[in-house]
VMD Tcl script that builds the backbone (N, CA, C; Angstrom):
set m [mol new atoms 387]
animate dup $m
set s [atomselect $m all]
$s set {name element resname resid chain x y z} {
  {N N MET 1 A -4.277 40.694 -27.371}
  {CA C MET 1 A -5.702 40.926 -27.445}
  {C C MET 1 A -6.128 41.718 -26.214}
  {N N ARG 2 A -6.907 42.694 -26.420}
  {CA C ARG 2 A -7.322 43.588 -25.367}
  {C C ARG 2 A -8.681 43.148 -24.812}
  {N N THR 3 A -8.758 43.087 -23.447}
  {CA C THR 3 A -10.032 42.725 -22.836}
  {C C THR 3 A -10.871 43.968 -22.646}
  {N N PRO 4 A -12.157 43.845 -22.855}
  {CA C PRO 4 A -13.002 45.029 -22.713}
  {C C PRO 4 A -13.079 45.452 -21.248}
  {N N GLN 5 A -13.060 46.735 -21.026}
  {CA C GLN 5 A -13.165 47.291 -19.682}
  {C C GLN 5 A -14.639 47.426 -19.316}
  {N N LYS 6 A -14.965 47.117 -18.067}
  {CA C LYS 6 A -16.337 47.301 -17.619}
  {C C LYS 6 A -16.576 48.778 -17.367}
  {N N THR 7 A -17.722 49.217 -17.750}
  {CA C THR 7 A -18.065 50.613 -17.518}
  {C C THR 7 A -18.564 50.763 -16.096}
  {N N HIS 8 A -18.596 51.974 -15.642}
  {CA C HIS 8 A -19.074 52.280 -14.296}
  {C C HIS 8 A -20.517 51.776 -14.126}
  {N N GLN 9 A -21.317 51.926 -15.172}
  {CA C GLN 9 A -22.713 51.502 -15.124}
  {C C GLN 9 A -22.809 49.987 -14.975}
  {N N GLN 10 A -21.962 49.238 -15.699}
  {CA C GLN 10 A -21.985 47.775 -15.597}
  {C C GLN 10 A -21.573 47.326 -14.197}
  {N N THR 11 A -20.568 47.967 -13.613}
  {CA C THR 11 A -20.102 47.629 -12.273}
  {C C THR 11 A -21.195 47.876 -11.251}
  {N N ASN 12 A -21.870 49.026 -11.336}
  {CA C ASN 12 A -22.964 49.324 -10.418}
  {C C ASN 12 A -24.093 48.328 -10.582}
  {N N SER 13 A -24.372 47.951 -11.799}
  {CA C SER 13 A -25.429 46.987 -12.056}
  {C C SER 13 A -25.107 45.643 -11.407}
  {N N LEU 14 A -23.853 45.234 -11.491}
  {CA C LEU 14 A -23.430 43.970 -10.880}
  {C C LEU 14 A -23.593 44.020 -9.370}
  {N N SER 15 A -23.151 45.093 -8.739}
  {CA C SER 15 A -23.269 45.182 -7.283}
  {C C SER 15 A -24.729 45.263 -6.855}
  {N N GLU 16 A -25.578 45.927 -7.651}
  {CA C GLU 16 A -27.004 45.972 -7.336}
  {C C GLU 16 A -27.617 44.585 -7.423}
  {N N ASN 17 A -27.235 43.807 -8.432}
  {CA C ASN 17 A -27.747 42.443 -8.563}
  {C C ASN 17 A -27.317 41.574 -7.390}
  {N N LEU 18 A -26.064 41.705 -6.956}
  {CA C LEU 18 A -25.587 40.935 -5.810}
  {C C LEU 18 A -26.332 41.325 -4.548}
  {N N THR 19 A -26.569 42.614 -4.382}
  {CA C THR 19 A -27.276 43.089 -3.205}
  {C C THR 19 A -28.716 42.593 -3.210}
  {N N LYS 20 A -29.329 42.559 -4.380}
  {CA C LYS 20 A -30.697 42.053 -4.459}
  {C C LYS 20 A -30.732 40.546 -4.190}
  {N N THR 21 A -29.747 39.828 -4.723}
  {CA C THR 21 A -29.716 38.383 -4.558}
  {C C THR 21 A -29.346 37.999 -3.129}
  {N N TYR 22 A -28.340 38.664 -2.579}
  {CA C TYR 22 A -27.854 38.369 -1.232}
  {C C TYR 22 A -27.848 39.657 -0.418}
  {N N PRO 23 A -28.973 40.005 0.154}
  {CA C PRO 23 A -29.015 41.244 0.931}
  {C C PRO 23 A -27.971 41.204 2.047}
  {N N MET 24 A -27.251 42.287 2.213}
  {CA C MET 24 A -26.167 42.355 3.182}
  {C C MET 24 A -26.648 42.072 4.592}
  {N N GLU 25 A -27.814 42.519 4.919}
  {CA C GLU 25 A -28.342 42.301 6.261}
  {C C GLU 25 A -28.538 40.806 6.525}
  {N N SER 26 A -29.087 40.095 5.573}
  {CA C SER 26 A -29.281 38.653 5.731}
  {C C SER 26 A -27.947 37.927 5.808}
  {N N TYR 27 A -27.011 38.365 4.974}
  {CA C TYR 27 A -25.684 37.749 4.973}
  {C C TYR 27 A -25.004 37.958 6.322}
  {N N THR 28 A -25.098 39.158 6.851}
  {CA C THR 28 A -24.491 39.460 8.150}
  {C C THR 28 A -25.108 38.604 9.243}
  {N N LYS 29 A -26.420 38.466 9.228}
  {CA C LYS 29 A -27.093 37.641 10.219}
  {C C LYS 29 A -26.649 36.182 10.108}
  {N N LEU 30 A -26.520 35.697 8.887}
  {CA C LEU 30 A -26.080 34.323 8.673}
  {C C LEU 30 A -24.671 34.105 9.213}
  {N N VAL 31 A -23.785 35.055 8.971}
  {CA C VAL 31 A -22.408 34.952 9.463}
  {C C VAL 31 A -22.392 34.957 10.986}
  {N N ILE 32 A -23.172 35.814 11.601}
  {CA C ILE 32 A -23.221 35.885 13.063}
  {C C ILE 32 A -23.742 34.580 13.644}
  {N N VAL 33 A -24.798 34.035 13.077}
  {CA C VAL 33 A -25.343 32.755 13.543}
  {C C VAL 33 A -24.302 31.644 13.396}
  {N N ALA 34 A -23.598 31.632 12.272}
  {CA C ALA 34 A -22.577 30.609 12.049}
  {C C ALA 34 A -21.450 30.741 13.068}
  {N N LEU 35 A -21.013 31.953 13.354}
  {CA C LEU 35 A -19.944 32.157 14.337}
  {C C LEU 35 A -20.372 31.725 15.735}
  {N N VAL 36 A -21.589 32.053 16.119}
  {CA C VAL 36 A -22.092 31.645 17.432}
  {C C VAL 36 A -22.170 30.124 17.516}
  {N N LEU 37 A -22.631 29.484 16.455}
  {CA C LEU 37 A -22.720 28.031 16.429}
  {C C LEU 37 A -21.347 27.393 16.565}
  {N N VAL 38 A -20.380 27.878 15.815}
  {CA C VAL 38 A -19.021 27.341 15.889}
  {C C VAL 38 A -18.438 27.572 17.281}
  {N N ALA 39 A -18.608 28.749 17.833}
  {CA C ALA 39 A -18.081 29.044 19.167}
  {C C ALA 39 A -18.695 28.125 20.212}
  {N N THR 40 A -19.986 27.847 20.083}
  {CA C THR 40 A -20.659 26.955 21.027}
  {C C THR 40 A -20.121 25.537 20.910}
  {N N ILE 41 A -19.966 25.068 19.699}
  {CA C ILE 41 A -19.472 23.704 19.486}
  {C C ILE 41 A -18.049 23.551 20.008}
  {N N VAL 42 A -17.217 24.547 19.797}
  {CA C VAL 42 A -15.810 24.460 20.196}
  {C C VAL 42 A -15.634 24.628 21.698}
  {N N THR 43 A -16.333 25.582 22.304}
  {CA C THR 43 A -16.090 25.876 23.718}
  {C C THR 43 A -16.909 25.030 24.674}
  {N N GLU 44 A -17.984 24.414 24.242}
  {CA C GLU 44 A -18.825 23.633 25.150}
  {C C GLU 44 A -18.048 22.514 25.828}
  {N N PRO 45 A -17.264 21.689 25.103}
  {CA C PRO 45 A -16.524 20.645 25.807}
  {C C PRO 45 A -15.501 21.217 26.788}
  {N N MET 46 A -14.880 22.348 26.451}
  {CA C MET 46 A -13.907 22.928 27.358}
  {C C MET 46 A -14.598 23.486 28.592}
  {N N ALA 47 A -15.793 24.025 28.442}
  {CA C ALA 47 A -16.510 24.586 29.582}
  {C C ALA 47 A -16.947 23.491 30.525}
  {N N THR 48 A -17.297 22.330 29.991}
  {CA C THR 48 A -17.756 21.242 30.845}
  {C C THR 48 A -16.602 20.487 31.472}
  {N N ASN 49 A -15.587 20.197 30.688}
  {CA C ASN 49 A -14.505 19.351 31.167}
  {C C ASN 49 A -13.208 20.092 31.403}
  {N N GLY 50 A -13.103 21.306 30.995}
  {CA C GLY 50 A -11.830 22.001 31.058}
  {C C GLY 50 A -10.903 21.488 29.970}
  {N N PHE 51 A -9.939 22.279 29.627}
  {CA C PHE 51 A -8.940 21.894 28.640}
  {C C PHE 51 A -8.004 20.899 29.304}
  {N N SER 52 A -7.587 19.873 28.596}
  {CA C SER 52 A -6.766 18.826 29.188}
  {C C SER 52 A -5.291 19.006 28.845}
  {N N ILE 53 A -4.442 18.867 29.848}
  {CA C ILE 53 A -2.994 18.892 29.678}
  {C C ILE 53 A -2.459 17.590 30.268}
  {N N CYS 54 A -1.883 16.758 29.410}
  {CA C CYS 54 A -1.289 15.488 29.833}
  {C C CYS 54 A -2.263 14.632 30.646}
  {N N GLY 55 A -3.510 14.604 30.223}
  {CA C GLY 55 A -4.508 13.762 30.878}
  {C C GLY 55 A -5.158 14.390 32.093}
  {N N VAL 56 A -4.820 15.633 32.417}
  {CA C VAL 56 A -5.401 16.324 33.573}
  {C C VAL 56 A -6.066 17.594 33.068}
  {N N THR 57 A -7.315 17.801 33.449}
  {CA C THR 57 A -8.017 19.017 33.013}
  {C C THR 57 A -7.418 20.233 33.708}
  {N N THR 58 A -7.629 21.384 33.114}
  {CA C THR 58 A -7.139 22.607 33.751}
  {C C THR 58 A -7.832 22.813 35.097}
  {N N ASP 59 A -9.081 22.359 35.198}
  {CA C ASP 59 A -9.761 22.421 36.498}
  {C C ASP 59 A -9.023 21.553 37.510}
  {N N GLY 60 A -8.566 20.376 37.065}
  {CA C GLY 60 A -7.786 19.498 37.942}
  {C C GLY 60 A -6.472 20.127 38.345}
  {N N LEU 61 A -5.807 20.779 37.374}
  {CA C LEU 61 A -4.553 21.471 37.700}
  {C C LEU 61 A -4.794 22.561 38.735}
  {N N LYS 62 A -5.909 23.254 38.594}
  {CA C LYS 62 A -6.213 24.339 39.531}
  {C C LYS 62 A -6.455 23.799 40.941}
  {N N THR 63 A -7.068 22.611 41.052}
  {CA C THR 63 A -7.281 22.052 42.393}
  {C C THR 63 A -5.966 21.644 43.030}
  {N N CYS 64 A -4.967 21.331 42.203}
  {CA C CYS 64 A -3.651 20.943 42.726}
  {C C CYS 64 A -2.731 22.138 42.948}
  {N N GLN 65 A -3.078 23.269 42.415}
  {CA C GLN 65 A -2.187 24.429 42.443}
  {C C GLN 65 A -1.687 24.785 43.842}
  {N N PRO 66 A -2.517 24.795 44.885}
  {CA C PRO 66 A -1.979 25.153 46.207}
  {C C PRO 66 A -0.860 24.210 46.674}
  {N N ALA 67 A -0.922 22.953 46.270}
  {CA C ALA 67 A 0.076 21.973 46.711}
  {C C ALA 67 A 1.364 22.029 45.890}
  {N N VAL 68 A 1.376 22.815 44.822}
  {CA C VAL 68 A 2.563 22.893 43.958}
  {C C VAL 68 A 2.933 24.344 43.622}
  {N N ALA 69 A 2.415 25.271 44.414}
  {CA C ALA 69 A 2.616 26.693 44.126}
  {C C ALA 69 A 4.081 27.088 44.260}
  {N N LYS 70 A 4.471 28.026 43.425}
  {CA C LYS 70 A 5.828 28.571 43.493}
  {C C LYS 70 A 5.958 29.457 44.720}
  {N N GLY 71 A 7.086 29.364 45.373}
  {CA C GLY 71 A 7.405 30.264 46.469}
  {C C GLY 71 A 6.610 30.064 47.744}
  {N N VAL 72 A 5.897 28.966 47.872}
  {CA C VAL 72 A 5.128 28.712 49.088}
  {C C VAL 72 A 5.899 27.684 49.933}
  {N N ASP 73 A 6.108 28.024 51.202}
  {CA C ASP 73 A 6.829 27.111 52.092}
  {C C ASP 73 A 6.245 27.238 53.480}
  {N N PRO 74 A 5.737 26.225 54.066}
  {CA C PRO 74 A 5.630 24.853 53.563}
  {C C PRO 74 A 4.411 24.703 52.663}
  {N N LEU 75 A 4.513 23.767 51.740}
  {CA C LEU 75 A 3.401 23.481 50.826}
  {C C LEU 75 A 2.358 22.631 51.547}
  {N N PRO 76 A 1.073 22.935 51.333}
  {CA C PRO 76 A 0.043 22.069 51.916}
  {C C PRO 76 A 0.010 20.727 51.183}
  {N N LEU 77 A -0.510 19.719 51.829}
  {CA C LEU 77 A -0.675 18.416 51.170}
  {C C LEU 77 A -1.742 18.539 50.091}
  {N N PRO 78 A -1.642 17.718 49.043}
  {CA C PRO 78 A -2.677 17.770 47.997}
  {C C PRO 78 A -4.022 17.307 48.549}
  {N N THR 79 A -5.074 17.907 48.057}
  {CA C THR 79 A -6.423 17.537 48.479}
  {C C THR 79 A -6.844 16.235 47.802}
  {N N THR 80 A -7.914 15.632 48.279}
  {CA C THR 80 A -8.430 14.418 47.639}
  {C C THR 80 A -8.895 14.729 46.216}
  {N N GLU 81 A -9.416 15.948 45.992}
  {CA C GLU 81 A -9.831 16.354 44.646}
  {C C GLU 81 A -8.626 16.428 43.715}
  {N N CYS 82 A -7.531 16.941 44.238}
  {CA C CYS 82 A -6.299 17.027 43.450}
  {C C CYS 82 A -5.822 15.622 43.093}
  {N N CYS 83 A -5.760 14.742 44.062}
  {CA C CYS 83 A -5.289 13.371 43.813}
  {C C CYS 83 A -6.198 12.652 42.819}
  {N N ALA 84 A -7.509 12.895 42.932}
  {CA C ALA 84 A -8.452 12.279 41.990}
  {C C ALA 84 A -8.197 12.801 40.579}
  {N N ALA 85 A -7.865 14.086 40.452}
  {CA C ALA 85 A -7.605 14.676 39.133}
  {C C ALA 85 A -6.350 14.081 38.499}
  {N N LEU 86 A -5.424 13.607 39.329}
  {CA C LEU 86 A -4.155 13.071 38.828}
  {C C LEU 86 A -4.188 11.587 38.483}
  {N N THR 87 A -5.300 10.919 38.729}
  {CA C THR 87 A -5.340 9.467 38.515}
  {C C THR 87 A -5.051 9.064 37.077}
  {N N LYS 88 A -5.365 9.918 36.128}
  {CA C LYS 88 A -5.105 9.599 34.723}
  {C C LYS 88 A -3.974 10.442 34.139}
  {N N ALA 89 A -3.142 11.010 35.011}
  {CA C ALA 89 A -2.049 11.866 34.544}
  {C C ALA 89 A -1.039 11.059 33.738}
  {N N ASP 90 A -0.612 11.650 32.645}
  {CA C ASP 90 A 0.408 11.053 31.781}
  {C C ASP 90 A 1.755 11.638 32.205}
  {N N MET 91 A 2.470 10.908 33.069}
  {CA C MET 91 A 3.709 11.432 33.633}
  {C C MET 91 A 4.802 11.660 32.586}
  {N N PRO 92 A 4.996 10.772 31.598}
  {CA C PRO 92 A 5.992 11.093 30.567}
  {C C PRO 92 A 5.677 12.422 29.863}
  {N N CYS 93 A 4.401 12.697 29.670}
  {CA C CYS 93 A 3.989 13.967 29.062}
  {C C CYS 93 A 4.364 15.131 29.978}
  {N N PHE 94 A 4.081 14.989 31.282}
  {CA C PHE 94 A 4.438 16.047 32.227}
  {C C PHE 94 A 5.952 16.246 32.295}
  {N N CYS 95 A 6.702 15.164 32.144}
  {CA C CYS 95 A 8.166 15.292 32.129}
  {C C CYS 95 A 8.620 16.161 30.968}
  {N N LYS 96 A 7.953 16.019 29.836}
  {CA C LYS 96 A 8.298 16.850 28.672}
  {C C LYS 96 A 7.965 18.320 28.928}
  {N N LEU 97 A 6.942 18.559 29.739}
  {CA C LEU 97 A 6.523 19.931 30.038}
  {C C LEU 97 A 7.282 20.537 31.205}
  {N N LYS 98 A 8.046 19.714 31.900}
  {CA C LYS 98 A 8.720 20.162 33.114}
  {C C LYS 98 A 9.543 21.432 32.893}
  {N N ASP 99 A 10.221 21.526 31.766}
  {CA C ASP 99 A 11.053 22.692 31.489}
  {C C ASP 99 A 10.388 23.698 30.543}
  {N N SER 100 A 9.101 23.500 30.263}
  {CA C SER 100 A 8.401 24.417 29.363}
  {C C SER 100 A 7.836 25.587 30.160}
  {N N SER 101 A 7.232 26.507 29.461}
  {CA C SER 101 A 6.618 27.658 30.133}
  {C C SER 101 A 5.131 27.438 30.414}
  {N N LEU 102 A 4.608 26.259 30.093}
  {CA C LEU 102 A 3.174 26.008 30.267}
  {C C LEU 102 A 2.775 25.903 31.740}
  {N N LEU 103 A 3.465 25.096 32.520}
  {CA C LEU 103 A 3.083 24.930 33.927}
  {C C LEU 103 A 3.219 26.229 34.730}
  {N N PRO 104 A 4.270 27.003 34.521}
  {CA C PRO 104 A 4.342 28.272 35.258}
  {C C PRO 104 A 3.189 29.238 34.972}
  {N N ILE 105 A 2.529 29.078 33.826}
  {CA C ILE 105 A 1.352 29.908 33.541}
  {C C ILE 105 A 0.302 29.702 34.626}
  {N N TYR 106 A 0.185 28.468 35.101}
  {CA C TYR 106 A -0.776 28.142 36.164}
  {C C TYR 106 A -0.141 28.290 37.542}
  {N N GLU 107 A 1.022 28.942 37.593}
  {CA C GLU 107 A 1.784 29.154 38.824}
  {C C GLU 107 A 2.081 27.829 39.525}
  {N N ILE 108 A 2.444 26.849 38.700}
  {CA C ILE 108 A 2.792 25.523 39.199}
  {C C ILE 108 A 4.298 25.351 39.106}
  {N N ASP 109 A 4.900 24.977 40.214}
  {CA C ASP 109 A 6.320 24.679 40.232}
  {C C ASP 109 A 6.488 23.262 39.687}
  {N N PRO 110 A 7.146 23.102 38.548}
  {CA C PRO 110 A 7.265 21.778 37.922}
  {C C PRO 110 A 7.902 20.720 38.838}
  {N N THR 111 A 8.874 21.111 39.654}
  {CA C THR 111 A 9.517 20.153 40.558}
  {C C THR 111 A 8.513 19.638 41.581}
  {N N HIS 112 A 7.743 20.546 42.166}
  {CA C HIS 112 A 6.713 20.132 43.136}
  {C C HIS 112 A 5.627 19.302 42.455}
  {N N ALA 113 A 5.306 19.650 41.210}
  {CA C ALA 113 A 4.272 18.914 40.477}
  {C C ALA 113 A 4.677 17.456 40.285}
  {N N MET 114 A 5.971 17.207 40.036}
  {CA C MET 114 A 6.433 15.838 39.828}
  {C C MET 114 A 6.403 15.020 41.121}
  {N N GLU 115 A 6.295 15.700 42.272}
  {CA C GLU 115 A 6.219 15.011 43.570}
  {C C GLU 115 A 4.786 14.612 43.940}
  {N N LEU 116 A 3.796 15.177 43.266}
  {CA C LEU 116 A 2.393 14.927 43.635}
  {C C LEU 116 A 1.971 13.469 43.563}
  {N N PRO 117 A 2.320 12.706 42.513}
  {CA C PRO 117 A 1.868 11.312 42.493}
  {C C PRO 117 A 2.312 10.525 43.729}
  {N N ALA 118 A 3.516 10.771 44.211}
  {CA C ALA 118 A 3.978 10.080 45.421}
  {C C ALA 118 A 3.183 10.543 46.639}
  {N N LYS 119 A 2.929 11.855 46.730}
  {CA C LYS 119 A 2.159 12.375 47.863}
  {C C LYS 119 A 0.729 11.850 47.851}
  {N N CYS 120 A 0.203 11.574 46.649}
  {CA C CYS 120 A -1.161 11.046 46.508}
  {C C CYS 120 A -1.180 9.517 46.535}
  {N N LYS 121 A -0.002 8.922 46.623}
  {CA C LYS 121 A 0.130 7.459 46.611}
  {C C LYS 121 A -0.511 6.834 45.355}
  {N N LEU 122 A -0.169 7.414 44.208}
  {CA C LEU 122 A -0.681 6.942 42.927}
  {C C LEU 122 A 0.337 6.041 42.246}
  {N N PRO 123 A -0.109 5.165 41.366}
  {CA C PRO 123 A 0.832 4.286 40.639}
  {C C PRO 123 A 1.874 5.061 39.830}
  {N N GLN 124 A 1.526 6.262 39.378}
  {CA C GLN 124 A 2.472 7.069 38.610}
  {C C GLN 124 A 3.676 7.506 39.433}
  {N N ALA 125 A 3.628 7.296 40.753}
  {CA C ALA 125 A 4.723 7.742 41.634}
  {C C ALA 125 A 6.030 7.037 41.300}
  {N N THR 126 A 5.947 5.868 40.691}
  {CA C THR 126 A 7.178 5.130 40.353}
  {C C THR 126 A 7.872 5.700 39.129}
  {N N TYR 127 A 7.194 6.571 38.383}
  {CA C TYR 127 A 7.782 7.137 37.180}
  {C C TYR 127 A 8.688 8.306 37.544}
  {N N HIS 128 A 9.899 8.321 36.999}
  {CA C HIS 128 A 10.838 9.424 37.236}
  {C C HIS 128 A 11.311 9.947 35.898}
  {N N CYS 129 A 11.418 11.251 35.803}
  {CA C CYS 129 A 11.883 11.885 34.551}
  {C C CYS 129 A 13.368 11.627 34.348}
}
mol reanalyze $m
mol bondsrecalc $m
mol representation Tube
mol addrep $m
C-alpha cells in the first residue's frame, strides 16, 4: 500500500502553523531561560562550597596545595585553614586516588598529601594506604 506524499504546499502550511503556534523567538527565549536556570541550580552549590573530593572541597585542597606541592623542597607546614579542611577527609578514598591523575591536576604530590593528617595531628593520621 502506498502512502500519500505531502505536497510542497501542505509542508509549508504545516511549518506556518507551527510558527504561528510556537513563535521561534518565544521558543528561543524559553530555552535560554531554562538553560540559565539549570546552570544556576547546578553551579550554585559548587560556587559556595566548592566541588568535593573525598570529603574535602576543592577550595580546601587549594589551601593545602603549598604544603603538598610537587617539586618544592622544603615544603612549608600546612596552615590551620588546610588542617581544618582535612578534618572530614576520607583517607581510604584518597588512597584510591593516590595513583590517579586527579591530584596532580591540582599540582598535589599524592605522597605528601598522605602525610598531611599526621602533620595536622588529625585522627586520620593513623590510616595508612
